[in-house]
C-alpha positions in Angstrom: 0.0 0.0 0.1 1.4 3.4 -0.8 2.2 6.0 2.0 -0.5 8.2 0.6 -3.4 5.5 1.1 -2.0 4.8 4.4 -2.3 8.7 5.3 -5.7 8.8 3.9 -6.7 5.7 5.9 -5.2 7.1 9.0 -7.1 10.4 8.5 -10.4 8.5 8.1 -9.6 6.2 11.2 -8.9 9.4 13.2 -12.1 10.9 12.1 -14.0 7.8 13.0 -12.3 7.3 16.5 -14.5 7.8 19.7 -12.0 10.6 20.4 -13.7 12.6 17.9 -17.2 11.5 18.5 -19.4 10.2 21.5 -19.7 6.6 21.4 -21.4 4.5 24.2 -18.7 2.2 25.9 -19.1 -1.5 26.3 -21.0 -2.4 29.8 -19.2 -4.7 32.0 -20.7 -7.4 34.5 -19.1 -7.7 37.7 -17.4 -10.9 36.7 -13.5 -11.4 37.9 -12.1 -11.2 34.7 -13.7 -8.6 32.3 -13.9 -9.2 28.6 -14.2 -6.1 26.4 -15.4 -5.5 23.0 -13.5 -4.0 19.8 -16.4 -1.6 19.2 -15.2 0.8 16.6 -11.5 -0.2 17.4 -9.5 -1.5 14.4 -5.9 -0.3 15.5 -4.8 -3.8 15.5 -5.3 -4.0 11.8 -2.7 -1.3 11.2 0.0 -2.0 14.0 0.1 -5.8 14.1 2.3 -7.6 11.3 0.5 -10.4 9.6 3.2 -12.5 7.9 0.4 -14.7 6.1 -0.7 -11.7 3.9 2.6 -9.9 3.9 1.3 -7.1 6.0 3.9 -5.2 7.6 3.6 -3.3 11.0 2.2 0.4 10.3 0.1 -0.7 7.1 -3.5 -0.9 7.1 -4.7 -4.6 6.3 -6.8 -4.3 3.0 -9.4 -6.5 4.8 -10.0 -3.8 7.4 -13.2 -1.9 7.3 -12.0 1.2 9.5 -14.0 1.6 12.5 -16.1 -1.5 11.8 -13.9 -4.7 11.6 -12.5 -7.4 9.4 -14.4 -8.0 6.1 -13.2 -11.5 5.9 -13.6 -12.3 9.7 -14.7 -15.8 9.4 -11.7 -16.5 7.0 -9.1 -14.2 8.7 -5.3 -15.3 8.6 -4.1 -17.4 11.6 -2.2 -14.6 13.0 -5.1 -12.5 13.3 -7.4 -15.3 14.7 -4.8 -15.9 17.5 -3.7 -12.3 18.2 -4.3 -12.1 21.8 -5.3 -8.4 22.6 -5.0 -7.5 26.1 -7.8 -4.9 25.9 -10.2 -7.5 24.9 -9.2 -9.9 27.5 -10.0 -7.3 30.3 -6.3 -6.9 31.4 -6.9 -3.2 31.9 -10.1 -3.5 34.0 -12.7 -0.9 33.4 -10.6 1.9 31.8 -12.0 2.9 28.3 -9.5 5.4 28.0 -7.1 2.3 27.3 -8.9 0.7 24.4 -6.2 1.0 21.6 -8.0 3.3 19.3 -8.2 5.7 22.3 -4.7 5.3 23.5 -2.9 4.7 20.2 -1.2 1.5 21.7 -2.0 -2.0 21.0 -0.9 -4.5 23.6 -1.2 -8.4 23.2 0.6 -11.4 24.6 2.5 -13.9 22.6 4.8 -16.8 23.8 5.3 -15.2 27.4 5.9 -11.8 25.9 3.9 -8.8 26.4 3.8 -7.1 23.0 3.0 -3.5 22.7 2.8 -1.6 19.4 2.7 2.2 19.5 1.1 4.2 16.8 3.1 7.4 15.4 1.3 9.8 17.9 0.3 7.7 21.1 -2.0 9.4 23.7 -0.4 10.1 27.1 -2.7 7.3 28.5 -1.0 4.9 26.0 2.5 5.9 27.1 1.8 5.7 30.9 0.4 2.3 30.1 3.7 1.2 28.2 5.6 2.5 31.4 3.4 0.7 33.8 3.9 -2.5 31.5 7.7 -2.0 31.5 7.8 -1.7 35.3 6.0 -5.1 35.8 9.5 -7.0 35.1 7.6 -9.3 32.6 9.4 -10.1 29.3 8.3 -7.5 26.7 8.8 -6.2 23.2 8.1 -2.6 22.2 7.6 -1.6 18.7 7.3 2.2 17.9 5.8 2.8 14.5 7.9 4.8 12.1 11.3 3.8 14.0 13.4 1.2 13.2 14.0 -2.1 15.3 12.2 -3.0 18.5 13.1 -2.7 22.2 13.3 -6.0 24.1 12.8 -5.5 27.9 13.3 -8.4 30.9 14.5 -10.8 28.2 17.4 -11.4 25.8 17.2 -10.9 22.0 17.9 -14.7 21.8 14.6 -15.7 23.9 12.5 -13.1 22.0 14.0 -14.7 18.5 13.0 -18.1 19.9 9.4 -17.1 21.2 9.1 -15.6 17.6 8.1 -12.1 18.8 10.8 -10.8 16.8 12.2 -11.5 13.5 12.6 -10.2 9.8 9.2 -9.1 9.3 8.3 -8.0 12.8 
């Protein structure tokens, strides 16, 4: 996808974001492990690399309907099916400001690593979230969109390579 197409999609995404329009937040029951809903958030469709369709970090997936979801949800790539968004899992509790489209940080969990992908202009809440996760002492990988490389914390590069959380296309 060309840069101008990415920029147009980013602009469309920002305009449809709940930061620019009032949206109701998902309601939560009193269960111990809360589960959230994507709502209009599709930021993982930009920030998560999907090798199966050769989609790099930072490019909008061609199957993404911005603010709606995946056009091929039932047949989506395996990497998308197994992506473990910590927002969806309720890992941040009842903090709607930490939904990825609001804080501009997508956080997942893979092979024992916390994986944080930061968009070009993360919100202050997203930056605080990353700092909190860094302080947890757990193995972590941080990818900052628009910057080369990744940051690996609380683990060796070899461990991250073996876990598959970093590599040539990540």
